Every structure is written in C-alpha cells, then in structure tokens.
C-alpha positions in Angstrom: -17.0 161.1 -40.8 -16.0 158.4 -38.5 -16.9 154.7 -39.0 -18.7 152.7 -36.4 -16.5 149.8 -34.9 -19.4 147.9 -33.3 -22.9 147.5 -34.9 -25.4 144.8 -35.3 -27.2 145.1 -38.6 -29.7 142.4 -37.5 -31.0 144.6 -34.6 -33.0 147.7 -34.8 -32.7 149.6 -31.5 -36.3 148.9 -30.6 -36.9 145.3 -29.6 -34.3 142.7 -30.3 -36.6 139.6 -30.5 -38.8 141.1 -33.1 -35.8 142.4 -35.1 -34.3 138.9 -35.1 -37.5 137.2 -35.9 -37.9 139.5 -39.0 -34.6 138.2 -40.6 -34.4 134.7 -39.1 -35.6 133.0 -42.3 -33.4 135.3 -44.6 -31.9 138.7 -44.5 -34.3 141.5 -45.7 -32.2 143.1 -48.4 -34.5 146.3 -48.5 -33.9 146.8 -44.9 -30.2 146.2 -45.0 -29.9 148.4 -48.1 -31.8 151.2 -46.4 -29.4 151.2 -43.5 -26.4 151.1 -45.7 -27.7 153.9 -47.8 -28.2 156.0 -44.6 -24.6 155.1 -43.4 -23.4 156.3 -46.9 -25.3 159.5 -46.7 -23.6 160.1 -43.4 -20.2 159.6 -44.9 -19.4 156.4 -43.2 -16.9 154.2 -44.9 -16.1 151.6 -42.3 -18.5 149.4 -40.3 -17.5 146.5 -37.9 -20.4 144.2 -37.2 -20.6 141.9 -34.2 -22.3 139.2 -36.2 -25.3 137.0 -35.9 -26.4 133.4 -36.2 -28.6 134.0 -39.4 -26.2 135.5 -41.9 -27.6 139.1 -41.9 -24.1 140.6 -41.2 -22.7 138.4 -44.0 -25.3 139.7 -46.4 -24.7 143.2 -45.4 -21.0 142.7 -46.1 -21.9 141.4 -49.6 -24.0 144.5 -50.4 -21.9 147.2 -48.6 -19.4 147.6 -51.5 -22.2 149.2 -53.5 -22.3 152.0 -51.1 -18.7 152.6 -50.7 -18.5 151.0 -47.2 -15.7 148.6 -46.0 -17.8 146.2 -44.0 -16.3 143.6 -41.6 -18.1 140.6 -40.1 -17.1 137.8 -37.8 -20.0 135.7 -39.4 -21.5 134.8 -36.0 -20.6 135.5 -32.3 -19.3 132.5 -30.5 -20.3 131.6 -26.8 -19.8 128.8 -24.4 -23.1 127.1 -23.8 -24.6 128.0 -20.3 -23.2 131.5 -20.6 -24.5 134.7 -22.2 -24.7 134.9 -26.0 -27.4 132.4 -27.0 -29.8 135.0 -28.3 -27.5 136.0 -31.2 -24.6 133.6 -31.4 -23.4 130.0 -31.9 -22.6 127.9 -28.8 -20.1 125.1 -28.0 -19.5 122.7 -25.2 -16.3 120.9 -26.1 -12.9 122.0 -27.6 -13.8 120.0 -30.8 -17.1 121.8 -31.2 -15.3 125.3 -30.8 -12.7 124.3 -33.3 -15.5 123.4 -35.7 -17.0 126.7 -35.2 -13.7 128.4 -36.1 -13.5 126.2 -39.2 -17.0 127.3 -40.1 -16.1 131.0 -39.6 -13.2 130.5 -41.9 -15.4 128.9 -44.6 -17.7 131.9 -44.4 -14.7 134.2 -44.9 -15.1 135.8 -41.4 -12.9 138.8 -41.0 -12.3 138.1 -37.4 -13.6 136.0 -34.4 -16.3 137.5 -32.0 -16.3 136.0 -28.6 -18.8 136.5 -25.7 -16.9 136.0 -22.6 -19.0 137.8 -19.9 -22.6 138.8 -19.0 -24.2 142.1 -19.5 -24.4 145.1 -17.3 -27.3 145.0 -14.9 -28.7 148.5 -15.5 -30.9 148.3 -12.4 -28.1 147.9 -10.1 -24.7 149.7 -10.1 -21.6 147.5 -10.1 -23.6 144.3 -11.0 -23.2 142.0 -14.1 -25.7 139.5 -15.1 -22.9 136.8 -14.8 -19.1 136.7 -14.8 -18.7 134.5 -17.8 -16.6 131.4 -18.6 -13.7 130.4 -16.4 -10.5 132.4 -17.2 -8.6 129.3 -18.4 -11.4 128.7 -20.9 -11.4 132.4 -22.1 -7.6 132.2 -22.6 -8.0 129.0 -24.7 -10.7 130.3 -26.8 -8.6 133.3 -27.8 -5.4 131.4 -28.2 -7.1 128.8 -30.6 -8.7 131.7 -32.7 -5.3 133.3 -32.9 -3.7 130.0 -34.0 -6.4 129.7 -36.7 -5.3 133.1 -38.1 -8.1 135.4 -36.7 -7.9 138.5 -34.7 -10.5 138.4 -31.8 -13.2 140.9 -30.8 -14.4 140.1 -27.1 -17.6 141.2 -25.5 -16.3 141.5 -22.0 -17.2 143.1 -18.8 -15.6 142.9 -15.3 -12.0 142.4 -14.4 -11.9 138.7 -14.5 -13.1 138.3 -18.0 -11.0 141.3 -19.4 -7.9 140.2 -17.6 -8.1 136.8 -19.0 -8.6 138.1 -22.5 -5.7 140.5 -22.1 -3.4 137.8 -20.9 -4.3 135.8 -24.0 -3.5 138.8 -26.2 -7.1 139.6 -27.3 -7.3 142.3 -30.0 -10.3 144.3 -28.9 -12.4 144.6 -25.8 -16.0 145.6 -26.4 -18.0 147.4 -23.5 -15.5 146.9 -20.7 -17.6 148.0 -17.8 -16.5 147.8 -14.2 -12.7 147.7 -14.6 -10.2 148.5 -12.0 -7.5 150.8 -12.6 -4.9 147.9 -12.7 -6.8 146.2 -15.6 -7.4 149.6 -17.5 -3.7 150.2 -17.2 -2.8 146.9 -18.5 -5.2 147.3 -21.4 -3.5 150.7 -22.2 0.0 149.5 -21.9 -0.8 146.5 -24.2 -2.6 149.0 -26.6 -5.5 146.7 -26.9 -8.3 148.4 -28.7 -11.0 149.3 -26.3 -14.6 150.0 -27.7 -16.5 151.2 -24.7 -19.9 151.6 -26.4 -21.0 154.5 -24.2 -24.3 154.9 -26.2 -25.6 151.8 -24.6 -25.6 153.6 -21.3 -26.1 157.2 -22.1 -28.9 156.7 -24.6 -30.9 155.0 -21.8 -30.9 157.9 -19.6 -34.4 159.4 -19.4 -36.0 156.4 -21.1 -37.9 155.3 -17.9 -36.8 151.7 -18.2 -33.9 151.8 -15.8 -33.0 154.1 -12.8 -31.4 157.2 -14.1 -29.2 157.5 -11.0 -27.6 154.2 -11.9 -27.1 155.1 -15.5 -25.6 158.5 -14.9 -23.3 157.0 -12.3 -22.1 154.3 -14.7 -21.7 156.7 -17.6 -19.5 158.9 -15.5 -17.5 156.0 -14.4 -17.0 154.8 -17.9 -16.0 158.2 -19.2 -13.5 158.5 -16.4 -12.1 155.1 -17.4 -11.8 156.3 -21.0 -9.9 159.4 -20.0 -7.6 157.1 -17.9 -6.9 154.7 -20.6 -6.2 157.6 -23.1 -3.9 159.4 -20.6 -1.9 156.1 -20.4 -1.3 155.7 -24.1 -4.3 153.2 -24.9 -6.4 152.8 -27.9 -10.1 154.0 -27.7 -12.3 153.1 -30.5 -15.7 154.6 -31.7 -18.2 151.8 -31.6 -21.8 152.5 -30.7 -23.3 148.9 -30.6 -26.0 150.2 -33.0 -29.0 148.1 -32.9 -29.0 147.7 -29.1 -31.9 149.3 -27.3 -32.2 153.1 -27.9 -29.0 152.8 -30.0 -30.1 153.6 -33.5 -28.2 152.8 -36.7 -26.5 155.8 -38.2 -27.5 158.4 -35.4 -25.6 156.4 -32.9 -22.2 157.4 -34.3 -23.0 161.0 -33.5 -24.3 159.9 -30.0 -21.1 158.0 -29.4 -18.9 160.7 -30.6 -20.6 163.1 -28.2 -20.0 160.9 -25.2 -16.4 160.2 -26.1 -15.7 163.9 -26.8 -17.2 164.8 -23.4 -14.7 162.4 -21.9 -11.6 163.2 -24.0 -12.1 166.8 -25.2 -10.0 167.9 -28.1 -8.0 164.6 -28.0 -10.9 162.7 -29.1 -10.7 163.1 -32.9 -7.1 162.1 -33.3 -7.3 159.3 -30.9 -10.4 157.9 -32.5 -9.1 158.3 -36.0 -5.9 156.4 -35.1 -7.9 153.6 -33.5 -10.0 153.3 -36.6 -7.1 153.1 -38.9 -5.7 150.3 -36.5 -9.0 148.5 -36.6 -9.2 148.6 -40.4 -5.9 146.8 -40.7 -6.3 144.4 -37.7 -9.8 143.1 -38.1 -9.4 141.8 -41.6 -8.5 138.1 -42.3 -5.1 138.0 -44.0 
C-alpha cells in the first residue's frame, strides 16, 4: 500500500473550523489513534503531515510508531503575515521573526519546513487563485534560510510566480501546483523536484454541489494533463491527498488519489509513485 505524502491530522474532511476547535486546547488522543489505526489497517507505513499550530501533528508523530507508521511533521506551517496560512500556521513579518520560527521548529524536532507561499484555488472560477502570495524574492529567501538551517522544504504553492520562485531557490517539494505553464512544469521535471498535485482536493468535490462541476472537471483534466507532462519529462510525482481537506477523508483519500493519478499515468503510475515515496522518505527527514 502507498503512503500519503500530504495529510492534516487536525482536519476531518468535513468542516475545518470545527475540526480545529475540537483540538485547539490539546490533541484528542482517541481521535488521533482511531485515524492511525485505520491507516494501519489499510497497510499504510508512511505519512507526511502538513502541520498545524496546535501540536496535533506532533502528537500523531509520537503515537504513530505504535501503529508501525513512519510519521513526518514540520511541526507547524509558516506563512508571511498578510498572506494565506493564518487558519492553520504560524506567521511572521520580519526576517528575525522567521528565523525564530525556524529555531522553534528545530526545537520541536521538525522533520522539514512547510511554507505557505501562494493562495488557494478559487473553485468557483477557472484559472483564478485567491491571491498570488508573497513577493518572489521573499519566497526565495524563506526557502534559502530554511535550507541553511538544515531543513528540506515543502511548499504549498499554486501559479507560475510562486512555483518558479520556489524552484529557483531549490525547494524540495511543491504541493498542489495548480495553473502552471509548460515552462514551469518542465523546469520542475528537469530539477526532479517532488510534485504532490493533491488531485483529490479537486476531483472529490465533483458532484458535491458546492462549486460548479464544469470548473472542477476542467481543472481536474488540466491537472491530470500536467501530471502526464511532468512524468513524460522525467519528473517526480508523489501521492498525497491533502487528507482532512473538504471531502478528502483520512484513509480513503489514498485510494481516491491513486485513482486520479492512475487515470493520468496509466501503468506508469505505480513505479513512479513508489520511487517518489522512497525519495520523500529520505528527503523529508531531519538529518
């Protein structure tokens, strides 16, 4: 069974605010154990969490060994204040504040750094993001400082501007990666940067009635074509569902994501995804 390279233990796939409120004071061990037990029953041995500001992913990492699961956590996502990420991460305004967050992540034995460097997909309107993210020079500096501190970097990033800046700085993985041009996709492939496209966050919304299906179907088709393009040019594609996001349920989402990726890649999917998982298991671990 594949692992899931992008989950959020704190979220439940139903309503993010209620899920966060339930564990803000302290992680709910019973809930975390139930999810870990379900992953174990599915044969999952590797989980990479996107982190949270309340320590739930860190508690899950503490417990995961009892279930035979190698659990990786960045402790908390980091975002530049005024940009996307406040609902789940820790923010900064100055370089000194950012360096302090890197130090704190180190103290918490973070396995890598998670950066929020763009907005979300606007599922109501094709081709639109909620915001472009910080300035490219700021993105590059964030990644370079995290690397200098000894961390690999996982970046929530959509759109050419944010992703190109991240690639220029040598980012270790791109999460989501919607609305990328062929030139940016080609660079990602040539650098062999791990791309975790989280197709379940699009495909699982089709038929939900919350967003226009025409937009969702068009976006899913575009992303699957991008996956084919990157794979054809030697890139790394990883299976990560963003479990906990709306309509993306823990455990089941691995099968959902595998279905979307297999539809894009055909018989190439399994060896490509296994190679990417092996790469991730080595890269996203504090040395």
